[in-house]
N, C-alpha and C positions, 0 to 999 in steps of 0.2 A: 498597684491595682492588678488584680488577677482577672483576666478575661477568658471566657470559654469560647473557643473558635471551632466552627464547623466548616469542613471543606467537602463539598458534595461533588460527586462525579456521575451525574445522571446520564442515561442513554439518550442522546439528542437525536431527534429525527429531522434531518435536513429538509428544509422547505415546508415545515409544519409548525409555524409559530403558535398555533392554537394548542396542539398537543404538548409542545414544550412548555408553554406557559402554565397549562394545567398541572403538569408535573412539578414545575418550579414552585407553584403555590402550595402544593402538598409538602414539598421539601421544607419550605419556610415554616409551615405549621409544625412539622416534625422537629426541626431544629430548635424552634422556639420552645416547644414542649419539653425538649431535653436540656433546656437551660442555656442554649448558645447565645452569646452576645453579638457575635459577628458570624455571618454565613457567606462563604465564598462559593460562587458558581462560575462555570467556564466562560471563555470567550465565545461570542456569538451563540449564547445559550438559547436565545429566543428564535432566531431564524435558522440556525445551523450555519455551516461555513461553506461547504462545497455545494453550491446551488446553481452554478453556471450563470448564465445571463438573466436568471430570474431576479438578480440584483437590479436589473434595469426596469422592472415592472413597478409602476407607481403604486398600484393598489396593494401589492404585496408588501412593499417597504412601509407604506402607511399603516398597514395592519401590524407589522412588527413594532412600529413606533407606539401604536395604541396598546398592544399587549405589554410592552415595556412599561407603559404608564400604569397598567393594571398591577404589575409587580411592585412598582413604587407605592401605589396606593395601598397595597396589602400590608406594607410595613407599618401603617398607622394602627393596625390591630395588634401588633406585637412589639415588645421592647427588644428588637433585634435589628442590627444593621445588615443589609443585604447588598453584596457586591456582585454584579452580574454583567455579562457582555451582551451587547445588542447593537444594531445599527442605529446611528443618530443622524438626523437630517438638519440642514440649514436651508430653508426654502428661499432665503434671500440671496443665495449664492449658487453657483454651479461648479461642477467638476470641470476638468479640462476637456471632457468630451461633450460639454454643453448640457449634460443632464444635471438634475438637482444635486446639490452638494451632499455627499454621504461620508460619514466617518465610521470606522471600526472603533467602537467606543466601549468604555467600562463605566458603569453607573454604580454609585454608592448611595443607597436609599435608606433613610432612617426617619421613622415617625411620619411617613407619608410624603417625604420630600427627597428630591435628588440633591446631593451635596456636590459642590464644585471645589476646585483647588485654589480659588482666589486669583489665579493667574489667567486662566482661559476665559474667553467670553461666553462660555457654556457651563452648564451644570453637570458635565461629564468629563472623563479623561479620554484623550485621543491617542490612538496608536501612532507611534512615531515611525517605527521600522516596518515598512510594507514589503514583505518578501515577494520576489517575482522570479524565483527559480523553482526547479522541479515542478510539483503540481500546483504551486502557489501563484495566485493572480491578484493579490491584494491591490496593487497599483492600477489594475484595470478598472476597479470599481470604487476605491476609496481615496479620499484626500488625506494626506499624512500630516502629522504635527509639523514636520519640517516644511512642508508646502505652506501650511497656515502661517508659520512663523515668518517665512519670506514675504507672504502676502501682507502681513501686519508690520513688516519692516522691523522685525525683532529676531531673536534667536530661539531655537528649541529649548535651551536651558532656561531662558527667561519665562517660558510658558510651562515649565515642568516643576511641580511641587506636590508634596503630599496632600491628601484630603484630610481636613480636620474633622474628627468625630468626637462629639461630646456625649459621653455615655457613662452611666453610673456616677455622675457628678464630677467626672474628670475628662481630660482631653487625651485622645490618642491620635497620632498622625499615621495614616495609612499610605504607604508608598505604592500606589497602584500602577501597574503596567500590563501590557497585553502581549503575550506569547513571544513574538520575535524581538520585542524590546529587551528581553532577557538574554538573547543570543548575541552577545556583544562583541564577539571575536573580530568581526570585519566591519563594524560600524564606527564612524568617527565620534559619534555621540553616545555616551554610556548612560542609558536611562537609569538603571538601578543605583549607580554611584551618585548621579545627580540628585536622585530622591533622598539618598542617605545624607548628602551634604545639606539638603534642604530641611533636615530635621525629622525625617521619618522615624517612627518607632519600630515599624515592621515593614518588610517588603512583600508585596503581594503580586504574583504573576498569574493572571487568569489566561488559560490557553485553550485552543482547540488544536491539539498536536497529534497527528497520526502516528501510529506505531511504525517504526523502522527497526530492523534488527540491530541491536547494540546501541540504539539511540539513547535509551534510558541511562546507560553507563556514562555516556558523554554528558548528558544533562546533569547527572549528579556531580560530575567533576566541575562543570562550568558554573552551575548554580551554587554549589557548595563553596566555590572560590569567591563568588560574588558576595555571599553572606559573610564569609570570613573577612574579606576586604572592607565591607561596609560595617562590620561589627554588629550586624543586625540579623535577626531570624528572617527567613525567606519562605513564604508559602507558595507552593505550586499547585494550581487547581486545573485539572484536565477532565474532559468528558469521556464517556464510553460510547459504544455504538459503532456504526459504520457510516461512511459517507463516500460518495463517488463523483468522479468527473466525467462519467460516461464510459471511459475505457479502463480506469483504475478504481478498484474497490479498496478503500483504506479502512483499516480497523483503528479504533481509538481505545487504547487500553486503560485510560484513566491514570492509575499509578500516581494519584495526587499525593503530595507529601509536604513535609515541612523540615527545614534545615535550622539547626541552632545557630547562634551568632558566631560560633567557632567553625561553621561550615560542615558540621557533622550531621548526617541524616538522622532525624529524631523519630519520625513516624512516616509510614507510607501505606496507602490503601492498596488492596490486592488488585492485580491486573484484571481488567474486564469485569469487575464487580461493581454493580450499580449500588453504591453505598455512600455513607457519610463518614468522613474521618474527623474525629473529635480530638482536641488537645487544648491545654491551658497555656496562656501566655501571660507572663509577669511583665508588665509595662515598665517596672522600675529596674529589674535586673536583666531584662531582655531574655530571660530563660524560657524555654519550651519544656513543658512537662506532658508527656503522652503515656497513656496506659498501655498502648500496644506497641510492640517492637516492629521495625520494618521486616517484611517477609524475606525469606532467603531467595537469592537470585536463582532463576531457572537456567539450566544448561541450554545451549543453542537449539538443539533439536526439539526440546520441550517447548521453548519459546516459539519456534516456527510452527509446530503443530497447533499450539493454542491459538495463534493468530490466524492460521489458515482455517481451522475448524470454526472459530468464532465468526470470521468474515464470511465464510461460505454459508453457515447456518443463518446469519442475519440477512444476507442477501436473498436467500431463498424465501425467508419469511417476508421480506419486503416485496418480492414479486408474487407472493401467494403460491409458491411452488411447494407441494408436499410430497411429490414423488419424483424420483430421478431414474433415468435409464443410462447405463454405462456400457459402452462397447468393451468387452473383456477379451483381450487378445491372448492372455497368458504371459504377458510381460510385466515389468515392474511398474510402469506408469499407470496402466489401467488397474492393476491390483491395488495400488495405493489409493487411487481415486475411488475405487469401489469400496474399500474399507472405510474411507473417510465418510462417504455418504451413508453407509450402514451405521456408523457411529452417530451420525447426526439425525437421520430419519428413521432408523430401525430397519431391520432386514425386510420386513413386510412391505415397505414403501420403496424398495430398490429393486430394479429389474436389470439383471446382467445378461448381456447378449454376446455370445460367441459367434463370429461370422467367418468360418473357415473357407479358404479358397484352395485352389490347386496346390499352392506352394506352402501351405501351413503344415507344420510338422505334428506328428503325434504327441511330441513332448509339450508344445504350447497348448494344444487342445486339451491335453490332460491337466495341465497347470490351471487353465481357465476353469475347468470343472471342479478341481480340488479347491480352488479359491472360493468359488460360489458355495460349495458345500460347507466349507469351514465358516463362511460368513452367514450361512443359513438364509441366503437371499433368494429371491426369485431368479430363475435361470432358464434361458432358452438358447437353442443352437439354430442359426439360420444360415445355411451354406450359401455361398455366392457364386459357385462355379458356373451353374447353369445361367444365371442372370448376366454374369459378365460375358459369357460366351454368346448369349443372345445380343447383348449390346455390340459386341465385336462384329457379329454377322450383320446386324442392322447397319452399322456404320460402313462396312466394307462392301456390302451387297446392294445397298440402296443407291441408285444412280443420282448424280448431281447434275442438274441441267444448267448449262451455261447460256444464259439469255443475252450475254454480251457478244461472245464470239461464235456462238452456235455449238451444237454438239453436246456431249455429256461425258462425264468421267466418274470414276469411283475413288473413294478415299482409301488411303492405306493407313494402317494403325501400327505404329512402332511399338517395340517392347516397353519403352518408357511411357508411352501413352496408355498402354495396357495396365501399367502399375497405377496410374492415376485413376483409371476407370474403376479399378478394384476399390481404391480408397473412397471414391465418390459414391460407389454403390453402397458401401457400408454406412457412410455418413448421411448423405442427402436422401437416400431412399429408405434404407432399413431403420437406422436409428431415429430419424425424424418421424417415420411412420409408426414405429413401435412406441415412441414417446407420446404421440397423439392418442394412440389406442389405449395406452396405459394411464392416460390422464395426467401426464407430467411433462418434464423437459428432459433433454439429454445433455450430457456433459462433454466438454472438450478435455482430453487427457494430455495435451501437449505440455512438455516441460520447457524451461527457459533455454536450454541448450538447443532444442529443436527449433524453437521460435526465433532464436538468434540468426540461424542460417537458412530459415525457411524450409526445414525438413518437415513439410506438411503439404497437403493438397488442398487447393481451393475447393470449397464446398464439400470437402471430404473430412479428414481428421482434424481440421482446424476450425470446424464449426461447432456450435453448441451454445447453451445459455450462459455458461461461465467456465473459465479455465482456472480451477482451484490451485493447480500446481504450476501455473504458467510463469510464476516468478521464482521457481525453484530449479537450481541446476541439477543435473542428473545425479551427482553424488548426494545432494540434499534429499532427492526422492528415495534413494536407497536407504539413507539414514532414517527417513520417515517410516519406511517400511519396517525396519527393525524396531522402531519405537512403537509402531502400531501393534506388532506382535508381542513385545515385552511389557509395555506399559498400559496400552489402551484395552486390548482384548485379553492380555496376559496368557495367550497361547498362540501358536503359529497359524494365523488365518491366511498368511501369505506363505506358500510353500518355500522351503529352503532352496529348491532348484531354481526358483525365479531370481534369487540373489546371485547365483553362481553361473548361470548360463549367459553366454554372450548375446546381447540384444541383436535383433534383426527385424526389419519390416516385413519379411516373408512375402514379398510381392513379385519375386522372379526366381528363376532357378539359382541365380548367384547369391540370393539372399536367404541363407539358411542359418538357423539358430545354432550357435556353437562353432560354425565354420567360417562365416564371412557375411558380407553384405552391409556391415556398418563400418564406415571408414573412420569413425571417431575414436580416439583414445581418450576416454572421458576424464581420467585423472589429469591429463594435460589440457585438453581442449576446453573443459569447463573453466579452467583458470584463464586460458587465453581469451575466451569469449567474454569473461567477466571484465577483462581489460578493455574490450571494445565498448562496453556500455556503462559499467559501474565506476570507472575511474572519473573522479571529479573534473579533471582537466582534459578529458577526452583523449585517451591514448591513441596514437596514430600508428600505422604500419611502420613509419620511420622510427618511432620510439622503440617499437618491438625489435626491429632489425638492428638498431643501434645497441640495445641491451644484449641481443644475441651475439653480436660482434665483440662486445666488451666482455662477454662471459658473465654478465650480471642478471640475465633474464630469469634464472631460477629464483633469485631473491625477489624480483618483482611479481613473479607468479606464486611465490610462497610454496615452492615444490622442490624436491631434490634435483640436483643437476643430472643425476643418473637417469631420471625420467626423460629429460630432453635428449640426452645422448642415445638412449635406447630407442626413442621414437624416430629420430632422424639420423641417417648415416652421414650426411654431409650438409653443407650450406644450401646446395641446390634443392635438396629435398625439403629443407626447412622453409625456403623461400616459396617453393611451389605450393606447399601446404598453407602458408600464411596468405598468399594471394588468392588461393581457391576460396578460403572461407571469408576473407574480407570482401571479395567481389559478391559473394552470395549475401553477406550481411548488409551490404550497401545497395544491393540490386533488388531482385524480385522478392526477397524476404521482407522488404519494407512494405510492399503492396499486400503481402499476406498478413503482416502484423496489423496493418490498417483495418483489414476485414476480420481480424480475429476477435473472439469474444472478450468481454472484460476480464481482467486478471485480478486475483486477490494479491495485493501489492504489499510486500514486506521488506524488500531489499533497499539498498541505497539508491537504486535506479531501476524502475520497472518499465517494461514496454507499455505504451499507451501515451497519455498526455503527461506522464512523469518524464519520459524520454521523448521529446518532440523531434520528429524527423520528417523531412521532405523526400519525395521520390526523385532521386538524383542518380547520376552515373557515379560509379566508384572512382575515388580520387587517390592518387599516390603522389606525394610531394617530391620536389626536386631532391631533397635530402635522401628520400627513400631510393630513388634511382641511382644516386651516387653510391650509397652504401651497397646496394644490390650489385652494381658493377664491380666494386672493389672485392666483395666476397666471392663472386663467381669467377674472378680472374686471379685469385690467389694461386 
C-alpha cells in the first residue's frame, strides 16, 4: 500500500493555543486537499513548549485540552490521520507536586476519534524521556511513561506499542514517540527499537526541538542509525518559530525530514520555512519516495547568521518593536549589530548613535560615520564629554551629610568609576532616551566573550531590549561581519579598518585603539572561555592547569600550541591569567549576566536559564592548588 505522508513545520506561538489550533486546522485542510493520508505535526503543537509556569494554570491547560479535541473532531471531515502533540490530562490523578496529572502527549486522530496503542489506559501516547538539562524542564511539569509504568506496577516496555491505523482498507502501525524519546544515547530504555520490535511499520518522532549549532548533523547521525537498526523509515517532525524562557530566545528551524530504512536521509524541509514536506511511503517494501532532495548543508557562519537574524526578527515582532536604536562606537560589535537590524527592519527604521567622549579617537568616530553612511541608516552624534564632566562635578562637589556621626564629606571619583560613568551615560541616559523619542527600543551589543567575564557596566552597555550577538564569541562576530559584507549586503557596509584595528573600550587614556586597553587575546581567550561554559562536563581550572602541565591544552582548545607559547612566557603568567578570568567569570560577572537582556541562543550552552548559575564565591579545587604549587616551584 502506498501512503502519501505530509510533515508540517508550522510556526508555533508559545502560550497561544487558539492561534496554533487555527493554523493547524488550515494545515489539515491543505494536506487533505493535496491527497495526504497521514499528517504529522510537532510536539506541543497546541500549547507551545517553553511557556514557563503557565503549565500550572488550570484554565490554560483546560483550553489546550479543548483545542486538541477541536483538532480530533476536524478529522471527521477528511480522510486523513493527524498526529499532533498536546498536553493531556488525567483529572483522577495528580503529579508529584500535587497538581492535576499532566502528560506531554502525542495524539493520532482519524475520522473524529483519537486512537490509542492498546497498552496504555489512554487514547494517546505518553512521552517516556523527560529532559531536565539545559533549558528543558519537562520533569517539572509532566508525568513520564516511566513513572506511570511504576505506578501501574509494570514496565515502560509493556506500555509501549505502535498505534494501529486502518486506512485505505489496510492496517499500518505507527511507531509514535516524542522528541527526547529518540535521543537514546544515555537512556536505558530505547523507545524507537521497542516500537520496532512491537511491529511498527514506520517510526514517527514529533518534536519541539530548538536550534543549536551543529545539532542537526548529530541528529542525522543518531536518527539515521536508529532507522537502520530498526530496518524502518523514520519521520522527524519539528516546528518553526521562536520560544523563550525569559532569558534565552531559542529559534526553531524545522528541518523536518524522513530517513529511509537504510538510515539514509531521503527528504528534508528547508530551515525556518513554514512549509509542509510531502513524501510517499510503501508499507510493503518500507521504501520512501520523495520528489525533493535534501537541501545542501550551510556553512557555520551562514547557519549562525540565519539563526540570529530569524530569532531577532521574530522576537521584535513578538514585542511589537518596529524601530531600533543602536549605539555605534566604530567597533566590530556595534557595526555587526547595526547591520543586522538594518537587514531586518530596513535603514529607515534604524537609528545609529555615536556618543564620543574625551578618549574616543578620530579613527573610531570616522568608522562609525562610514558604517552609518554605508548602511544608509539614520545617524546622530551625541557627545558625552560635557554631561560626564557635569556628573563628576555633581558627585565630587555635592556635600554628603552624615546624620549618624555628624559633619559632612565629599565623594571622590576614581578613574575606574569615571569609566563606568561614561558607559552609563551612554546607555541609561542617551540610548534609552533616544529610543523612547524614536518610538522604538535600543539594543545590547555585548558579545559572549565580554559577558563571560563581565566586561560591561551595570545600567550601561549591558542594558537593552535584546542581545542579538550575546551568544557569539568575538571571532564569531568578526566572521559575521565578513558574511554581512560579502553575502547579505554584497558590498562593504562594515569598513575594512574595523576588522583590522585592535579593539578598545576608549574609556581612559590607557585604552586607545590600536595601542592597548584590551587585555584579551581573542584567538586564545575565546577558546578558554568556551571551556568555562560550553563544556558538557564543566571544565574546571584544575582541568585546564592539568592540560597545560601535560602539554595537551592546545588540543582541548583546538588551537596551535604556538598561540599558547606566544601568549604566555611562563607558567606564572599562565596561572595569573587563568585565575584573573576565572574569578571574574564566577564573581561579579554572574550578577551582570542575571541583569543582562535576553540572548538569541544558538550554542551548546548560552547564558541565561540554559546555563544556570548562582551567585557564589570563585572556587579552586585541591587538585588545582597542588598543580599550581608544582608548576611554580619547578
